[in-house]
KEZA-273035 format. One record per residue (C-alpha): residue in three letters; x, y, z. Coordinates in steps of 0.1 Angstrom, whole numbers, plus 5000, padded with zeros to 4 digits. Example, Ala and Ser with C-alpha at 12.3 -4.5 7.8 and 13.67 -1.06 7.14 Angstrom:
ALA512349555078SER513749895071
This chain:
UNK866328797435UNK866929187422UNK869229247447UNK871328897438UNK871528937403UNK872329247408UNK875329217430UNK876328907404UNK876629187379UNK878429407398UNK881129117405UNK881429067365UNK881729397359UNK884129467380UNK885829167369UNK885829307334UNK887329607350UNK890529447360UNK890729257329UNK890829597304UNK893429737332UNK895329427339UNK895729377301UNK898729457279UNK897129617246UNK898729787217UNK898930167210UNK896830107180UNK893629967202UNK894230257231UNK891830447216UNK889030167216UNK889930037250UNK889930387269UNK886130377253UNK884830037267UNK886530117299UNK884530417300UNK881430237293UNK882229937319UNK882030257342UNK878630387335UNK877230037338UNK879229957372UNK877230317385UNK873630207376UNK874129877389UNK875530047420UNK872130227417UNK870229967413UNK871329837448UNK871530187464UNK867530207455UNK866929847464UNK867829967497UNK865230197501UNK862929867504UNK859830077482UNK857829827464UNK856730127437UNK859430167426UNK860929797419UNK858929777385UNK861630007375UNK864429867392UNK863329527372UNK863929697339UNK867329857346UNK868629557354UNK867029407325UNK869429697306UNK872429617327UNK872329257323UNK872129257282UNK874729537287UNK876929287307UNK876529027284UNK877329247257UNK880629377273UNK881829017277UNK880828847244UNK882029087221UNK883229437233UNK885729337256UNK887229097234UNK889929317210UNK891229457239UNK891629077256UNK892928927224UNK895429197214UNK898829087205UNK901529267183UNK900329087152UNK897429297151UNK898829647146UNK898629617108UNK894829557109UNK894129837135UNK896030037113UNK894229967083UNK890830007096UNK891930347114UNK892730447080UNK889630367068UNK887230557097UNK889530857096UNK889030907057UNK885430997060UNK883531227081UNK880930987093UNK883330687108UNK885830937124UNK885030917155UNK884930527155UNK888430407174UNK889730057154UNK888729757169UNK888629377153UNK888729037164UNK888628687149UNK885828507133UNK884828507095UNK885128837074UNK882129107089UNK881729367108UNK879529427136UNK878029857131UNK877229897165UNK876630317159UNK875930377197UNK879430207211UNK881730087183UNK882029897151UNK883929577152UNK885129367127UNK886029017118UNK888628867102UNK890028507101UNK893028457119UNK895628357088UNK894428607069UNK894928877092UNK898428837097UNK898828887061UNK898329227035UNK896129007002UNK893428947018UNK893329317037UNK890929487009UNK888029277026UNK888029557050UNK886829767022UNK884229517018UNK882829557056UNK883429887061UNK880429907032UNK878129817059UNK879530067082UNK878630317060UNK875330217054UNK874130197085UNK875530567090UNK873130657064UNK870830427064UNK867430617060UNK869230717026UNK870330387017UNK867330227026UNK865130457005UNK867430386975UNK866829976983UNK862930016987UNK863330216948UNK864829866936UNK862629696949UNK859329836937UNK861429786903UNK861729436909UNK858429386915UNK857129576889UNK859629316862UNK858129046879UNK854429166878UNK852728886851UNK851029116819UNK847528886832UNK846728766868UNK844528496872UNK842828456910UNK843528096909UNK845827916935UNK848927906911UNK848428306909UNK848628346947UNK851528096947UNK853728306925UNK852428616942UNK853528446973UNK857428376952UNK856828726939UNK857328866974UNK859828656988UNK862028776960UNK861729146962UNK862129077000UNK865728886998UNK866129146970UNK866429437006UNK869929207018UNK870929156983UNK871529506974UNK873329577005UNK876029327003UNK876429436962UNK877129816974UNK879129696999UNK881029516971UNK881029796951UNK882230036978UNK885129776982UNK886329806946UNK885830176946UNK888730206975UNK890829876973UNK890329866928UNK891929566913UNK893029426948UNK890129396958UNK888629216924UNK891628956933UNK891528916971UNK887228936968UNK887628646938UNK890128466955UNK888628446990UNK885128366980UNK885928116951UNK885227776969UNK885427566936UNK881727446948UNK878927386930UNK877527646956UNK879627926940UNK878027896910UNK873827776917UNK871827756947UNK868427596945UNK865127796949UNK864227636978UNK867627836998UNK867928166975UNK864528266997UNK865528527023UNK869528487022UNK871628657032UNK874128687002UNK873528676963UNK874628366947UNK878328416941UNK878628386907UNK876328666904UNK878528916926UNK881328846902UNK879528946872UNK878129276887UNK881929346902UNK883629296873UNK881329496856UNK881729756875UNK885729736874UNK885429756835UNK883330116842UNK886330216864UNK888230106837UNK889929786849UNK889429566820UNK892529356818UNK891929246856UNK887929186851UNK888228966822UNK890428776835UNK888628736866UNK885328616846UNK887328386823UNK888528186856UNK884728126870UNK883728086834UNK886327776834UNK885427666863UNK881627666856UNK882027526823UNK884027216835UNK881427156866UNK878727176834UNK876727416858UNK873927606842UNK873127986856UNK869728016869UNK868728266897UNK864728096895UNK863928446889UNK865828626915UNK867828756889UNK867028866854UNK868929076831UNK865729336832UNK867029446861UNK870629496855UNK870229896846UNK868129956876UNK870829776897UNK873729926882UNK871630296888UNK870830196925UNK874130086933UNK875630446918UNK873530686939UNK874330446971UNK878030546963UNK877730866957UNK875430876991UNK878130677011UNK881130856993UNK883830627002UNK887730756991UNK887830626956UNK890830466943UNK893630636925UNK894730426892UNK897630706885UNK898830676917UNK902930666906UNK903830466936UNK901830196920UNK904430126896UNK907230006921UNK907029656940UNK909029846969UNK906629946997UNK907230327015UNK905730407049UNK904030677028UNK902030427011UNK898530427014UNK896930077028UNK895130086998UNK898730136975UNK900229846995UNK897429556987UNK898029676950UNK901429586952UNK901129316974UNK898929116947UNK901329246919UNK904029056940UNK902128766941UNK901328706908UNK905028766893UNK907128616929UNK907228286938UNK905528176969UNK908528166991UNK910028506973UNK906628636980UNK906328577015UNK909828707020UNK908629017001UNK905429067022UNK907329037055UNK909229317047UNK906729527036UNK904329497064UNK907729597081UNK907829877062UNK904730057066UNK904529947100UNK907430187102
């Protein structure tokens, strides 16, 4: 069985190497392609070593061969399902996103070593530090400019992974504040008290993920400025009740805070950065929809105003630790609609949102096409 499995794995890894070698890839995906091909060759060598060890016919080493075969199986599956996909699906339309990701990575010493790679999917990142991070982005959005700032949020997850120990310490401090705020002044030993204690624990645990998401929102705003605020609000708004309210049963252990809470925190941060007009406009849009739907704001105890100062302090400390590049609102190039190759992606996306809000859709689409061509030069 071990021999058969390793021969199957050898066949699979050789096919992946052939696919990589025969693929026509962009120069921008070249560094990632080189890294993944080297990984494939290393795994192929491990499989061949397993087969050579099996030829020895020594029962004493079968357990070690089994363990190695299990590890190689996981790696081959990982390569086929995730790691090779950015290479095999590569097309000319990928160049824009790859340039933006590469720019993000080179702006931070902790991420500069990682080549740019992304594939299709909902906005997300797989921050695999041992091999290479992979971003996921919807097919339509990756072919334009307006929603590229959402990459800045996903980059926040990569920064968190690079500084996990320090970030986790800060989040644990926040969780302690959450617990302290939720503890009743007098505690009883009856069934009601036990139920309340279980609920409190659920809230505290949920804030481990919520704090990370709010940090990544803040990273996106810190890097992208008003463009991130516009992209984030527009993309996350589904005009559905779920944007404003989730029942208690859906909150415990959830990966993201209620979207309205994220918008409130983001617009608060934007005001602190000097984007008062933009933040007020976004918040007003959300309030209009909430009022029209007649939805009462209720987080079932998962968020209270008493937590706001602690949350602000935690996010601020996390930003200091992660140290993302900071948006420069005084950049004179932001005042012009014309896009030049010297513009950073941040300048480009902010110009795009200004153009989108001042031009008819047909004119904007032509502006966007020319802007992308100009920037790629």
